[in-house]
N, C-alpha and C positions, 0 to 999 in steps of 0.2 A: 751229778750236780756239781757245779764248779764255784769255788769260793776263792777270792783273792785276799791277801793279807797286807796290811799297811802297818809298818812299825815306825812310830814317830820318834825320830832321833835328831831333831833340829834345835833342841833347847840349848840355852847358854850354860846350863849346869853350874850356875853361879854359887849355889850353896855348897856344892860338892867341891868346887875349885878345879875340876878337870872334867873333860867330856865323859859323861856317864856311859855312853855307848862303847867306850874303849876300856872300861874297867874290867879287870880279870875276874872270872867266875867259872868254876867247874872246868878248868882247863882251856877256856877260851875267853872271849869278851862277852859283855852283855849282848851286844848286837849280834855277834856270830852265833851265840847260843840260841837266841830267839829266831834267827833266820833258819838255823838247823831244825828247830822245833816246828815252826810253821810250814817249812817246806815239805814236811811229811804229810800235811793235810791240804795245803793251799797252793794254787798256781794262778798268777805269779805271786811272788813276795816282793813288796816294795819297801825300801827303807828311805824315809824322807830325811834329808840332811839339811842343815842350816848353819848355825854357829859351829865353829871347829870342823867345817866340812872336809877340809883336806886331811886332817888327822883321822877323822872317822873313816873316810874313804880308804886311806892307807891301811887301816886296821882290818878291813873286810877280807875274809878268807877268799882268795881267788877261786877256790874250788867250789864255792857255794853259788847256788843259783839265786841271785838277788838283783833287783833293779834299783839303782840309786837315783832318787829324784831330788832335785834341788828346790828348796823353799827360798825364794829370793828375798823374802821379808820375814825371817823367823821371829823378829821382835813383835809381830802381830799375834803370836801365841799358837796354842795347839790347834785351834780351828784352821788357821791358815795352812798348817802342815797337813792336816787331814784333807783339806781341799786339794793340795798339791798331790797327795797320794791318790785321791779319787780320780784326778785328771790323768794320772799315769796308768790306771787300770785299763785293760782292753775291754772293748764292748762284748756283750753277750754272756757275762758272768751271771750266776744266780744270786750271788751275795758277796759280801766282803766282811772282813773283821779288822778291827784296829786296836792297837795297844801302844802305850808309851814304852820306850826302851828301858825305862827304869823299873820294870817288873820282870826281872830276869829269872825268877824262881818259879814262875807259874808251871804247873805240871802238865805233862802230856795227857794225863787222864782228864784234866779239866778241859783242855782244848777238844779232846774227843767227845766228851759229854755235851759240850755246847754245840758242836757241829752235828752230832747225832740228833739232838733236839731240833736244830734248825732244819735238817733234812727231813725229819719226820713231820715237820709242819708244812712241808711243800715249799720251803724257802719263803715263808710268809711272816715269820715271827722275828722279833728282836730278842736275842738271847744274851743274858748278862749273868755272869757268875756272882754269887753272894756267899760271903764267908763271915761268920759271926755278925750278921746283920749289916755288913758293909758291901756295897756294890763294888765290883772289881772289873778286871780286864782279862782277856779280850772281850770286846763287845762285837757280836755277830749280827749283821743287818742284811735285810733283803736289798738287792740291787736297786729296787725302786726308790729307796730312800736316799740314794746318792744325790739326786737333784735337790732334795731338801737341805742337805748339808752344804751343797755348793751354792745355794741361794742365800745362805746366811751372810749378813753383813759383817765386815771387820769388827771385831770386838764381841761377836756373838759366841755362843758356846754350843758344842755338840750336845750338851745335856738338854738344850731347849728342843732339839729335834726329838730326842727320846721322850721328853715330857709331852710333846704334842702328839706322840703316837703311843701313849701309855697303854691303850687298850690292846696293843699288839706286843707288849713286852712280856717275856717269860723270864722271871728271876729264878735262877737255878742254884739251889744250895750246893756248895762244894766243900769238901774237907781239904782245903788248899789255901794256906795263908799266903802263898806266893801269888795268888790272884789279886790280893788287895794290898800287900805290903810293898809300897813303892820306896825306892832307895834314893833319898834326896840329899842326905848329908853324910859326912865322913863317919859319924856315929852309926847311922843306918848301915853303912857299908861294912863297918867292923862287926856289927851284929850278924849281918848276912854271912860274912866270911867265917865267923865263929861257928 
């Protein structure tokens, strides 16, 4: 069963003041760490770049297997980046997962748990990690949902597709704060680094 990964790294990082994808964490960058993690489970791994694309591209470890896809209009938000990532995936996958780049501490165990549940469902369920009552990332989806995300108008939200398919959602409890703690501000980054 084949699953592609989409890492959303096109945001302006305005609250952080520098591109979050290039921030250092555990001996690498946010983006390189996530590429390394998802490459263990997914093929291909797509990184969607937008704002600060040159700096982010230069920070990518050349030894990693990742496809950089450009979002020409990152100001349109996360949905536009997800749509770019979906268009970059090859045909024939059973599913895909997506995550913002600012969740660098998600554990390998969480990713494995989600994908195991997804495969056990015959690639028919939407699998979302939940920690202390909060939905997190990555979100794993059947490939059949790609068209619904792609059909959303500018300004729409990926959450609307999830809500429209609520009967197919498995919310999976995980003991992993990294699945829900996004790093948006310098203070968040200081706490993560500590």
